[in-house]
PLY file of the C-alpha trace (Angstrom):
ply
format ascii 1.0
element vertex 153
property float x
property float y
property float z
element edge 152
property int vertex1
property int vertex2
end_header
47.01 36.56 42.69
43.92 36.89 44.75
42.36 33.65 44.66
43.05 30.39 42.96
39.64 28.71 41.23
39.70 25.40 39.95
36.91 23.20 38.46
36.94 19.89 37.04
33.70 19.28 34.35
32.56 18.06 31.10
32.41 20.52 27.86
28.68 20.77 27.75
29.07 21.55 23.86
31.62 21.58 21.15
34.16 24.70 21.39
33.84 27.69 19.39
37.02 28.76 18.23
37.34 32.46 16.40
39.29 35.64 16.16
39.32 39.13 17.35
39.20 41.81 15.12
42.80 42.28 16.12
43.39 38.43 14.97
44.08 37.13 18.60
42.46 33.50 18.49
39.71 32.81 21.52
38.08 29.82 22.12
34.76 30.08 24.64
33.23 26.48 26.03
30.92 26.19 29.01
31.45 23.38 31.59
29.53 21.70 33.28
30.45 20.49 37.23
27.84 18.09 38.77
27.64 17.03 42.24
26.45 13.89 42.21
26.91 11.50 45.37
26.26 8.26 46.79
23.17 8.26 49.39
23.46 5.86 52.60
21.92 2.97 50.56
24.38 3.24 47.84
22.17 5.00 45.33
23.23 7.88 42.95
21.86 10.98 43.75
22.01 14.05 41.64
23.00 17.40 43.11
23.20 20.43 41.38
24.83 21.19 38.43
27.26 24.31 38.42
27.88 26.01 34.63
31.20 28.03 34.04
31.68 29.42 30.65
35.39 29.80 29.81
37.32 32.00 27.60
40.50 30.74 26.73
43.04 33.18 24.48
45.71 32.63 22.15
47.59 29.35 21.90
45.81 27.96 24.83
42.28 28.97 22.40
44.08 26.74 19.54
44.60 23.72 22.14
41.17 23.88 23.82
39.55 24.21 20.28
40.52 20.30 19.77
38.80 19.09 22.43
35.27 17.76 22.18
31.64 17.89 24.12
31.80 15.33 27.00
35.59 15.84 27.65
36.40 16.04 31.37
38.86 18.98 32.07
40.29 20.84 34.92
40.13 24.35 34.69
42.03 27.06 36.71
40.70 30.50 36.41
42.08 33.69 36.59
40.51 36.82 39.33
37.68 38.18 36.75
35.62 35.40 37.67
32.28 36.64 37.45
28.26 35.69 37.83
25.98 36.36 34.99
22.30 36.28 35.95
20.86 37.27 32.73
19.85 33.65 31.60
17.62 31.24 33.00
20.09 29.86 35.57
23.08 31.94 36.94
26.53 30.79 35.25
30.14 31.48 36.19
32.08 33.46 33.42
36.09 33.45 33.83
39.06 33.66 31.67
40.94 30.05 31.83
44.63 30.45 33.28
45.43 26.81 31.61
42.98 23.79 31.02
43.70 20.51 30.85
42.12 16.80 30.08
41.07 15.19 33.56
42.53 11.65 33.85
39.83 10.42 36.48
37.78 8.67 34.05
39.78 8.30 30.93
43.14 8.38 29.72
45.01 11.10 27.92
48.11 11.26 25.41
50.47 13.86 24.96
51.68 15.19 21.82
54.59 16.83 23.14
57.83 15.10 21.42
60.79 14.27 23.25
63.46 16.61 23.29
67.42 15.34 21.53
69.42 14.55 24.05
72.27 16.74 22.43
70.10 19.77 23.59
71.64 21.64 26.65
68.51 23.19 27.43
66.15 19.87 26.61
64.53 20.67 30.70
63.44 24.26 29.37
59.67 24.69 27.52
60.09 27.03 24.60
57.96 29.98 24.82
56.01 30.70 21.30
53.86 33.23 19.59
55.76 36.24 20.10
53.33 37.88 22.29
52.94 37.64 26.25
50.74 34.79 27.34
49.36 36.21 30.23
45.67 38.05 31.00
44.25 39.46 27.75
43.78 43.33 27.59
40.74 44.81 28.79
39.85 45.89 25.30
39.92 42.40 24.16
37.63 41.07 26.81
35.09 43.33 26.07
35.30 42.24 22.15
35.30 38.86 23.18
32.03 39.59 24.83
30.21 41.56 22.34
30.30 38.01 20.32
31.64 39.53 17.03
33.94 36.41 16.61
34.54 35.83 13.00
34.79 31.69 12.65
38.31 30.52 12.17
38.46 28.91 8.50
0 1
1 2
2 3
3 4
4 5
5 6
6 7
7 8
8 9
9 10
10 11
11 12
12 13
13 14
14 15
15 16
16 17
17 18
18 19
19 20
20 21
21 22
22 23
23 24
24 25
25 26
26 27
27 28
28 29
29 30
30 31
31 32
32 33
33 34
34 35
35 36
36 37
37 38
38 39
39 40
40 41
41 42
42 43
43 44
44 45
45 46
46 47
47 48
48 49
49 50
50 51
51 52
52 53
53 54
54 55
55 56
56 57
57 58
58 59
59 60
60 61
61 62
62 63
63 64
64 65
65 66
66 67
67 68
68 69
69 70
70 71
71 72
72 73
73 74
74 75
75 76
76 77
77 78
78 79
79 80
80 81
81 82
82 83
83 84
84 85
85 86
86 87
87 88
88 89
89 90
90 91
91 92
92 93
93 94
94 95
95 96
96 97
97 98
98 99
99 100
100 101
101 102
102 103
103 104
104 105
105 106
106 107
107 108
108 109
109 110
110 111
111 112
112 113
113 114
114 115
115 116
116 117
117 118
118 119
119 120
120 121
121 122
122 123
123 124
124 125
125 126
126 127
127 128
128 129
129 130
130 131
131 132
132 133
133 134
134 135
135 136
136 137
137 138
138 139
139 140
140 141
141 142
142 143
143 144
144 145
145 146
146 147
147 148
148 149
149 150
150 151
151 152
């Protein structure tokens, strides 16, 4: 790993879930990180807002699609972080390694079921999906960036 980029921000719009032509789930979200701070008088001062477009793949995409606009999340992004200057404002783009709800402002609930005590491997987390959960291939990235995602029914 070359570097580790982690950001906390609010989801700016409802997540967009789709499928690539090969059938892989992909979810796109935009995070907004605000550098708001208190000045010497104790008043809140609005700082610069940074936008980060995040792409999530496969099982992570499906879970992220269940989140909502306004949720505060923490995202760890892969080394493919880039800056897009084609729009009105510069935007960072990257692929999520992991994404989690932030508990800074609100609580969160786990939907994971406790394992049966009789299971000798109760401390192990099962791998699902039958495919590697690592980085998408360059073809998958290009396909998602071409914005030809078919909506998931």
